[in-house]
N, C-alpha and C positions, 0 to 999 in steps of 0.2 A: 684723456682719454673714456669716455665713457663708457662705465662698463652695460655689459646686452645682459636684456632684462631674465632676470631668474625668472622660469619655469615653476609654477606654482605647482605645487602638491595638494591637487582634491581626493575631495574621496567622491568615485563612482556613484548615484544613489539609484540612477535611477538603474528599471529592473533588465537582468542580460533577455528574461525574452520578449518578445511578445505580439499579439496575435497575426500580424503578417510570417513572423516568424513559424508558431504550428502551420499558418494555411500552407505554407511553401514546403513544409518539411511532410503534412498529410497529401500533395500533389506529390512530392518524390517519391512518395514509399506506399503509393496506392497501387496494389493489386499486388505490391510487393510480399515473399512471406516474409514470417518471422525472424525465423533463425537469419534469414541474409542483409536485415533491416536492423536489425540489434548487434548486427558484424558489421557494417559498416557506420552506422553511428558512435561504437565504442572506435573503432580502429581509429575515425575521422576527428573522434573527441569532440562533436555536434555535444553533447549531451553537455559535457563541462563537469560540474565535477555533480555529478549522479550517485542515483542510488535507489536496489530495488525496498519498497517496505512491503513483506511478507506475512499474513497473519499463520502464515503453517496451517490452516486447514486443508479440505480437502479436495482441493484442485490447485493449490500452491505448487505442488512439485511441477507440473508442464512448464511452470513459466520458472523456477528456480532452475528446473533441467538448459531449459533452451537459455537463458543467462550467462548461464556454467561451461556452458557449450561454445557464448559465443568469447568468454573472456570471463573468469574465471576469481578474476579481481574482483570484479562491480561488486562493492558494498551490500551487502543486508542487513535490512532492520527489523527485526523483532519487535516489537511490543509485548513488554510481559505487565497486565495488569495485575500482578500478583494473584486474579482470580481465573486463570487458566484451569483446562482440565490440563490432571494428571498426562495423561494418554497426547497431547497437543506440546507440550514442553517436551517426549521422549521422543514424537515424531516427528521436532524440530533438530534434533539429536541426530541421528535419521539421519538425516535432508542434508545434512551442510555436512555430515561425513560421506555419504554417498556420491553424493555431486561433488564433489573435492573442489567445497567454497572456504575461498582462502578468506575472505574478510567479515564476517558477522559479526554486529552490534546486537547488546542486547538493550533496550532504554526500560527503564520501570519509572510509575511516576513519586513525585520526589517524595520524604517522609513528612516534611511540617505539612503539605497536601492534604495529606490523609489525612493526618494526625489534627489538623483544622477542620476537615468537609466531609472527615467520615473515620472518626473515627471507633465505629460500633464495625465496619467492615458495611453494614446493611443501605446502604444510599441505593444500591440497584432496586431493591424491591420497593421503595416506595419514591426516587425522582432516576433514573434507568437517566435520561440526558446528561442528570450534571456529575452522576458514576464517571458516565464514556467522557466526559470535560476532563473528569481529577486524572484517570487511571490511561487517560490510552490517547486524546486529544491533545494535552499539554503538555507530555511526555512525546511525542513523534513530533509536535514545532520545534522540541529542543533538539528532535535526531535533526529536523531537515533546515535547521537555520544558518547551515554552514555550504548549504547547498543551492546550486542552480539549475537542477531539475528533479525528478525520477519517479520515480517507478511502480506503478500498479497494477492489482490484480485482477481488475476487475472486466467484469463479460458481460454482455447486456444482456441477454439469455436472463442473467438469476435473477428479475424482477423488472418487471415493469419503470420503475424508477433510474434502470439500467438500461434502456432503450437509445439507438442511434448514438453510441459513442464513441465520437473520434478516439483515432488512433497517438493526433498527440491534441493537448487541450495549452493553455494560460491559468494559473491556478495564480491565488497573490502573489505576480511576478517570473514565479518559475515553470518550465515547462512540463508536463505533466506528462507521462506516453502509458498505454495503454495499450501495451501486445498483442492482447487475446480480448480486443476492445467485443470483433467479433467472430471469431469461434463458437462455435454451439461446445452442447454435452457431447455427442456423438464424437465431436473433433480431438474430443483433448478425453477421450475416454479410447479413443486410438492412436491419441501419443502416449496415452498411458502401459501401454500392449504394447506398442512397437520397443518402449527402453524400454519396456519391464519396473517402470518406477515403481514405487512403495505408496501404497494406500492409504489414510491415515487411520489409524486402526476404529475410532467413529464412526463413519465413513456406513463398516457396514450394519452397524447394530440402529440406521434409519437418521443419524444427524446428518441433514445434507452438509451444510452449511454452520461450521461451528467456531462459535465465538466464545465469549465468556462461560466459565461450568452455568453462573445463578440463571442467565439471558436465555441458556442452546436448550433447545427444546428437537426432540422426535419429526418428523416428516412426513404425515399422510400421505396416501398416495394420491397422486393429483394433484394436491398442494403446489404452489409457489416454491423453488429450491431452499430457498431465502423464508420461507415462513416461519421457521422453526427459534426464528431471532425475534426476538421481543415479545413469547408469546401475547396477545390481551392487551398491550401497548401499541399508541397510534405514534410507530417508531422504524422504522425502516433503516439507517443509517449510521452508525454509531458517533458522526460528528466530523469526519475525517475527510473521508469525501462531498462539496456540499455541496444540493442542485443548482442544477445549467450552471454550476463550471465556475460560481463563486466559491470559494474557500473559507475557512475559519477565518478571520481578523484574528493575525497572530499578535499584532499590536494591544488589540485587547485582551488577552488571554491572561492568565492570570501569570506572577514572575515569582518560586520561592526560592 
């Protein structure tokens, strides 16, 4: 008697999420408040393997508070570029403890990449794009390699390059969630006050958007909140958020 045909073990290489999925989620959660949305997403396992990516900047506490309220076990990824302000590193520790976040990751640049491409530590001064690629984009790509989705803290009001952000979008086959995309500065300030969330210590000094220390400056009255990032360069993003929903091609990133 012939044996039954054996089912082959195949590796599913198709993207976990498609644009149709993002469209459906945008429709389902349109008008739903952010905390209710996050609770539903986590409880139903809709996001698959997911994590929050946080810079622990001046507005980060709001998203982290919302995520912690919904599920404190959701991982929080911080890319330490080794060029951060000491105040940011201290603020990260403060928020992790204050919010009771149970699963925090720190990812850093690969030592071989630094040795090969930024041995002097001054690449930021003549090639900020290259510096970001080594110190932020590649480390984050490694951290996201095992994820089906990730959660961003982007807001539309932050700059003209971030207008019309959808809550859900597709990037490199992953679902990318922007829970605060339609929040205003007033909304954030109200949330900070309502829950007595600690502020980044540099905000009071005029740093409205905080990134790496060498490439961050104070914002002058009337300027775009992100005007202090890469001042003097035609650069508005570090590279982890690509325009028009097109992410970095991770297959082309250097591997060390």
